[in-house]
C-alpha positions, -999 to 999 in steps of 0.1 A, spaced: -183 886 618 -199 857 600 -207 859 563 -227 833 544 -222 829 507 -243 807 484 -226 795 452 -243 779 423 -227 759 395 -247 732 379 -219 710 366 -190 714 390 -200 689 417 -210 662 392 -179 666 372 -157 664 403 -175 633 415 -172 616 381 -135 625 378 -127 611 413 -147 579 409 -133 572 374 -97 577 387 -104 552 416 -122 527 394 -95 528 367 -71 512 392 -94 481 396 -86 467 362 -122 461 352 -136 457 317 -151 489 302 -186 477 308 -179 467 345 -161 500 351 -190 520 337 -214 502 360 -192 507 391 -186 544 382 -224 549 381 -230 532 414 -202 549 432 -210 583 418 -246 580 430 -233 571 465 -210 601 466 -238 624 453 -260 612 482 -234 622 507 -228 655 490 -265 663 491 -260 670 529 -244 703 517 -253 707 481 -289 716 474 -302 705 440 -267 691 433 -255 726 425 -260 751 453 -235 752 482 -236 777 511 -205 784 531 -201 804 562 -170 824 567 -161 834 603 -137 863 601 -129 861 639 -121 823 639 -106 825 604 -127 795 593 -149 786 564 -174 757 566 -201 743 544 -235 749 558 -256 717 560 -290 717 542 -317 719 570 -335 687 576 -309 664 560 
């Protein structure tokens, strides 16, 4: 059996992206102003990739296959 679930959380994706990017940029030893600019650019790039699966930056649909025991993110049609 396959079950599709759509989850919505307006802040989770953006918060996760910002946390990951800030952690990565912190290791570069940049000034605060440089780091802020790099964080913004990298977060936008990650958000663009995530938009393949996250609609409106907050809705994610996953498909659970109980026979194969898998769970995969469903791509947004046309992206």
